[in-house]
Structure formats: structure tokens, C-alpha cells
N, C-alpha and C positions, 0 to 999 in steps of 0.2 A: 833432083825436083826443084821447080821455082819456089819461091817464098811465099807468092800467093798462094800456089796451091797449099804448100802447110799450113798457112794462115787458115784456109778455109777446112783444112780436115780438122784444126784446132779447133776450129768455134764447131763443129758437127761433133765431136768428142765431147767437149764440154756439154752439147744439147743432150746426147745421151746418155751424161751420166745424173742428167735431173731426174726429180721423182715424174712418173707420167702426168699428174698432174701443173707440177710445174712445165710440163712440155705443151699439154694442150693452152694452158692459159699462155704463153710464149706464142704459140700458132695461133690461135684468138686474136693476141695484140697484133701480129703484124697481120692479119686478116680486117682488122680495122684500122690499122694506122693505115695502110693504104684506101680503103673505102672513105675513111675519113680527107684525107687529101685529097681525093677526085673531087668529095662533095667542095668542098675549100675552093680548088680551084675554080671550076662550073656552075657554082651555086652562090648568087650576090647572098652576103650575110644579113640582109636584112631577112632574107628566107630563113637561115638559118637559127637565129638569134632564139626566135620563139620555142625552138624545142630547145633550148639550151636549161631550162630554169627557166624560176621566178627573177623578173630583171629587177635587179638593184635590192635587193635582198640577200641576205648569209646563214649560212646553216650555224649551229652552235657548234663551240670550240669546245665541247666537253668531250669526252671518248666517243670515238668515231662508230662505233660499235665492234667490228671486228675489224680491230687492229693489226691480226696478220696478214687477214686480205689486201687491207688497203697499205700497205707495204709492199706485198708481192705485186701488186698492181704499178706500185712505182718503180720497182726493181724491174718487172717485164718491159715496163715502157722504156726506163731508160734502157737496158741491154737490145731492144728491138729498134727503136729508132734509131739507134746508130750504124746498120745492118741493113736498112730500106735502101734500095735502089733509087727514091727517090727522097725527095725534102721531106725530114718527118720535125720541124721545128714546135717549138713551144706552141702555139693553136691547136696544131694538130696534137701533140702529146698528152694539154689539156682536156679537148674533147674525147680524143679517145679514153682517157679515165674517165673522165666523167659517166659515158657509156658503161663500162664497166663496173665501176661506185652504184650505178643508179639498179642496172641489173640486181645488183646485191641489196638494194635499199636500202644505202648507206649514204646519212648527209654529207653533202659535199658543195663546195663552193668555187666556181670557177669564174677568174677575174681577170679582167683585161688593161692592163694601164698601158702610162706615156709617159715619157721623160725625156731630157735632152743627154745629148753626149758631150763629149770636150768641144766639138766643131759648130755646138747647137744644132745638129738634126734630132730630128725625129726619132724615138727611137720605142719599139712599142713590144709588149711582153706579155705572155698569157700562162698563168699557171692554177695551179688547182689545188685546194682544200678539204681535206675531211678531219673535223676536231683541231686536233693542233697540229694535227701532222702535214707540211705541203708533199703531196703527192707527185707533182710534175713541175719544174720550173721554180725551185726554189720558193724563196718567201716575198719577192720582190717588193722590198724596203724600199727600192732608191727608184721605183715607180709610184706617180697618182693614179691613183684607180680610177678610170674612167666608167667601165660598167662590172656589174659581177651579176652573176646568174645560183643560184643557189636550188640543190635540191635537197627539201627536208621531209623525216620522215611524216610531220604533220600534214605539208603539202601533198605526199603521197597516198593519205588516207588511212594511216596508222596511227598510235597513239601511243605517247610514250608512257 
């Protein structure tokens, strides 16, 4: 057997070792990564931005609510984004995470940042935070925040 086939069989075996809830989350995440990638490719960002949450607002840094689900979303996005045949970089990952957390009505903030690399080239990054937890993209410390989009429970019609 060749190495690629063994690698594929290894990933399939790992998938079937997961619980059915994790399998469902992984498949849902894979589908969302593809849909979000298509939207980013074909829809100008100015039309996407209004759906990302309240502009230039941050969600609370406290307890994200369902911390286990928040961590599971980060895990699923990290795993599935490595195995997509399309590019699933930081913006695709952050928007996918936002959709998953919004579905559970969990506070979150999507950040867009920019920085200069060693060659003075502009570098962009997107990351998602829920509570104190960086769901995707790390904490983005080296980036200057140029935009942020928050979903908060109070914004979504619930009381704290």
C-alpha cells in the first residue's frame, strides 16, 4: 500500500473512533468551511460584514457559557481545516467558528488585524474569541485590530 492511502485510512479510523456527536460536528464544520470559503471567494466583504455581528463592539471576557462546546468548536475547525481540498485559512476558520457559536447563542468576537512582517509587507489575520478563550487563530497579539464584530447575548435578545 502506498503512504497516501495509509494516511487516509488512518484519518478515517480516527474519525470513527469519535463519538457520534463529534462526528456530526466534524462533518458540519467541514460543510461550513466549504460554504464560507465559497462566500469569501465570490461575495465582496462589504456585503459579508453586516452579518458578522455588531461592528467595533467586543463581547464580554467572562465565562463563555458552554466552555466545553467552545473548545470543541476550536478543535473541530483546527482538525477539518487541515484536511480540506480548498484553502481554509484564518478568515474562513473565524467565520465558521462564529456561525457555530452563534447557533448556540454564545458570546463571541471576530477580530480582523494587520501587521508588518520583517520585509515590511502587510500581513492580515483573523481570529475568534469567546470569553477568555481564543477559538481560532490564536490571540493575535502582534496584530493591530482594524475591525471587530461581536455577538453578545444581550444583542441577540437575551438577558444575562
